[in-house]
ZALO-968862 format. One record per residue (C-alpha): residue number from 1; residue in three letters; chain; z, y, x. Coordinates in steps of 0.2 Angstrom, whole numbers. Layout:
N
  resi  resn  chain      Z      Y      X
   NUM   ALA      A      Z      Y      X
...
***
This chain:
214
  resi  resn  chain      Z      Y      X
     1   ALA      A      0      0      0
     2   VAL      A     -3     18      6
     3   PHE      A     14     23      0
     4   ALA      A     23     10     11
     5   PRO      A     42     11     14
     6   ALA      A     47     19     30
     7   ALA      A     63     18     41
     8   THR      A     63     36     43
     9   PRO      A     55     49     31
    10   GLU      A     37     51     34
    11   ARG      A     26     64     25
    12   ALA      A     11     65     14
    13   LEU      A      1     80     11
    14   VAL      A     -5     83     -7
    15   SER      A    -20     95     -9
    16   THR      A    -25    101    -26
    17   LYS      A    -37    115    -20
    18   THR      A    -51    118    -33
    19   THR      A    -67    128    -32
    20   GLY      A    -74    120    -48
    21   TRP      A    -66    114    -64
    22   ARG      A    -47    115    -63
    23   HIS      A    -37    101    -72
    24   THR      A    -21    107    -82
    25   SER      A    -13     90    -77
    26   ILE      A    -12     95    -59
    27   PRO      A      6    101    -59
    28   THR      A     11     84    -67
    29   ALA      A      1     75    -55
    30   VAL      A     10     83    -40
    31   THR      A     27     80    -48
    32   THR      A     23     62    -51
    33   LEU      A     16     59    -34
    34   GLN      A     32     67    -26
    35   GLN      A     43     55    -36
    36   LEU      A     33     40    -32
    37   ALA      A     32     43    -14
    38   GLY      A     50     49    -13
    39   ALA      A     55     32    -20
    40   GLN      A     47     24     -6
    41   GLY      A     53     35      8
    42   LEU      A     39     47      9
    43   ALA      A     42     66      9
    44   VAL      A     28     76      0
    45   ASP      A     21     93      4
    46   HIS      A     10    101     -9
    47   SER      A     -4    113     -3
    48   GLU      A    -19    123     -9
    49   ASN      A    -22    130      8
    50   ALA      A    -37    122     16
    51   ALA      A    -31    129     33
    52   ASP      A    -18    116     33
    53   PHE      A    -32    104     37
    54   ASN      A    -31    106     56
    55   ALA      A    -27     93     69
    56   ALA      A     -9     99     74
    57   ASN      A     -4    100     55
    58   LEU      A    -12     83     50
    59   ALA      A     -3     75     64
    60   ARG      A     13     77     54
    61   TYR      A      7     66     40
    62   LYS      A      4     48     36
    63   VAL      A     -7     50     21
    64   VAL      A    -17     64     13
    65   VAL      A    -19     65     -5
    66   PHE      A    -33     74    -15
    67   ALA      A    -26     75    -32
    68   SER      A    -39     82    -44
    69   THR      A    -48     93    -31
    70   THR      A    -65     99    -36
    71   GLY      A    -80    107    -27
    72   ASP      A    -82    112     -9
    73   ILE      A    -64    115     -2
    74   LEU      A    -65    112     17
    75   ASP      A    -75    122     30
    76   SER      A    -83    113     45
    77   GLU      A    -68    113     56
    78   GLN      A    -57    107     42
    79   LYS      A    -69     93     39
    80   GLN      A    -68     88     57
    81   ALA      A    -49     88     56
    82   LEU      A    -49     76     41
    83   GLN      A    -62     65     50
    84   ALA      A    -51     64     65
    85   PHE      A    -36     60     55
    86   MET      A    -44     45     47
    87   ARG      A    -51     39     63
    88   GLY      A    -33     40     70
    89   GLY      A    -27     28     57
    90   GLY      A    -22     40     43
    91   GLY      A    -22     36     25
    92   PHE      A    -32     44     11
    93   VAL      A    -28     44     -8
    94   GLY      A    -40     51    -21
    95   VAL      A    -35     54    -39
    96   HIS      A    -48     57    -53
    97   SER      A    -59     72    -48
    98   ALA      A    -56     69    -29
    99   ALA      A    -73     60    -33
   100   ASP      A    -80     77    -39
   101   THR      A    -77     85    -22
   102   GLU      A    -88     89     -7
   103   HIS      A   -104     83    -15
   104   ASP      A   -114     89      0
   105   TRP      A   -104     80     13
   106   PRO      A   -110     62     15
   107   TRP      A    -95     56     25
   108   TYR      A    -83     61     11
   109   GLY      A    -93     51     -1
   110   GLN      A    -91     36     10
   111   LEU      A    -73     40     12
   112   VAL      A    -70     40     -7
   113   GLY      A    -82     26    -11
   114   ALA      A    -93     35    -25
   115   TRP      A    -95     52    -32
   116   PHE      A    -92     58    -50
   117   LYS      A   -109     59    -60
   118   SER      A   -104     62    -78
   119   HIS      A    -91     58    -91
   120   PRO      A    -91     55   -110
   121   LYS      A    -85     69   -121
   122   GLY      A    -66     71   -123
   123   LEU      A    -53     57   -121
   124   GLN      A    -57     40   -126
   125   ALA      A    -48     24   -127
   126   THR      A    -52      8   -117
   127   ARG      A    -44     -6   -107
   128   VAL      A    -41     -7    -88
   129   ARG      A    -44    -24    -81
   130   PRO      A    -34    -27    -65
   131   GLU      A    -44    -36    -52
   132   LEU      A    -40    -45    -35
   133   ASP      A    -54    -51    -24
   134   GLY      A    -67    -50    -37
   135   LYS      A    -58    -60    -50
   136   SER      A    -47    -55    -65
   137   ASN      A    -29    -52    -60
   138   GLY      A    -16    -49    -74
   139   LYS      A    -17    -43    -92
   140   PRO      A    -29    -29    -96
   141   TRP      A    -19    -13   -102
   142   PRO      A    -24      1   -114
   143   ILE      A    -28     18   -108
   144   THR      A    -34     34   -116
   145   ASP      A    -41     46   -103
   146   GLU      A    -57     54    -97
   147   ILE      A    -67     40    -90
   148   TYR      A    -79     44    -76
   149   ASN      A    -96     37    -73
   150   TYR      A   -100     37    -54
   151   ASP      A   -117     39    -45
   152   ARG      A   -116     21    -39
   153   ASN      A   -106      6    -40
   154   PRO      A    -95      5    -25
   155   ARG      A    -91    -14    -26
   156   GLU      A   -101    -19    -11
   157   GLN      A    -92     -6      1
   158   VAL      A    -74     -7     -6
   159   ARG      A    -61    -19    -14
   160   VAL      A    -61    -16    -32
   161   ILE      A    -43    -15    -39
   162   ALA      A    -48    -12    -58
   163   THR      A    -63    -10    -70
   164   VAL      A    -64     -2    -87
   165   ASP      A    -72    -10   -103
   166   GLU      A    -86      1   -108
   167   SER      A    -89     -9   -124
   168   LEU      A    -73     -1   -131
   169   TYR      A    -79     17   -129
   170   GLU      A    -95     28   -130
   171   GLY      A   -104     36   -115
   172   GLY      A   -101     23   -101
   173   THR      A   -117     22    -90
   174   MET      A   -112      8    -77
   175   GLY      A   -112     -7    -88
   176   ALA      A   -101    -23    -88
   177   ASP      A    -95    -19    -70
   178   HIS      A    -87     -2    -71
   179   PRO      A    -75      0    -56
   180   ILE      A    -61     13    -59
   181   SER      A    -50     10    -45
   182   TRP      A    -53      3    -27
   183   CYS      A    -48      4     -9
   184   HIS      A    -56      0      8
   185   ALA      A    -53      1     27
   186   PHE      A    -63     16     33
   187   GLU      A    -66     22     51
   188   GLY      A    -49     16     57
   189   GLY      A    -39     22     42
   190   ARG      A    -37     17     24
   191   SER      A    -44     25      8
   192   TRP      A    -38     22    -10
   193   TYR      A    -45     29    -26
   194   THR      A    -42     30    -45
   195   GLY      A    -53     38    -57
   196   LEU      A    -39     40    -70
   197   GLY      A    -27     55    -71
   198   HIS      A    -37     68    -81
   199   ASP      A    -25     69    -95
   200   GLU      A     -7     74    -92
   201   ALA      A      0     60   -104
   202   VAL      A     -7     47    -92
   203   TYR      A      6     51    -79
   204   THR      A     19     44    -91
   205   ASP      A     10     28    -93
   206   ALA      A     19     14    -84
   207   ASN      A      4      4    -80
   208   PHE      A     -5     19    -72
   209   LEU      A     11     23    -62
   210   GLN      A     11      5    -56
   211   GLN      A     -7      7    -50
   212   LEU      A     -2     23    -41
   213   ARG      A     12     14    -32
   214   THR      A      1      0    -26
***
């Protein structure tokens, strides 16, 4: 898990910088991440200052979290700092519109695994199907949220953690295999992503909280 227990407090940097759409759920996301990480011995710093992405500052952190970031948020030097952080063994967590960030930066698309392409109108109900090594793992659970369609299916490049059932809602474009959460080793570090987290209420869902923990 990215949020692994530590003998001494280690730190996570949660960025919620946006230059596009701004989710009203961001404060709830930050509070939730602080609680979950804190329970596992990880201190959390919240920032909307892209200048925090420099080598000296990132060296203080075990993991960087993009929580509903949008648009182009890092300049060229800050991008290099994030690349060096990952190549040095750092962890990356992307929540929801982290996939709607830095669309013109190919490396970032590989880091996250896929980019946001579209979403059905409004909040819709479906089921999340947990998965382990390409097979069902555990009981599907209901969710009502904004369900992203991605520009590609990342399955061949990542380990899929969960899919969603498009047959239960309108507007899905990815078909029977619609990953919504995944992880992968990446350039010496590790990356983990979930497409859920648009709606503030989702952050009280026990199943989603468990997904964030693992």
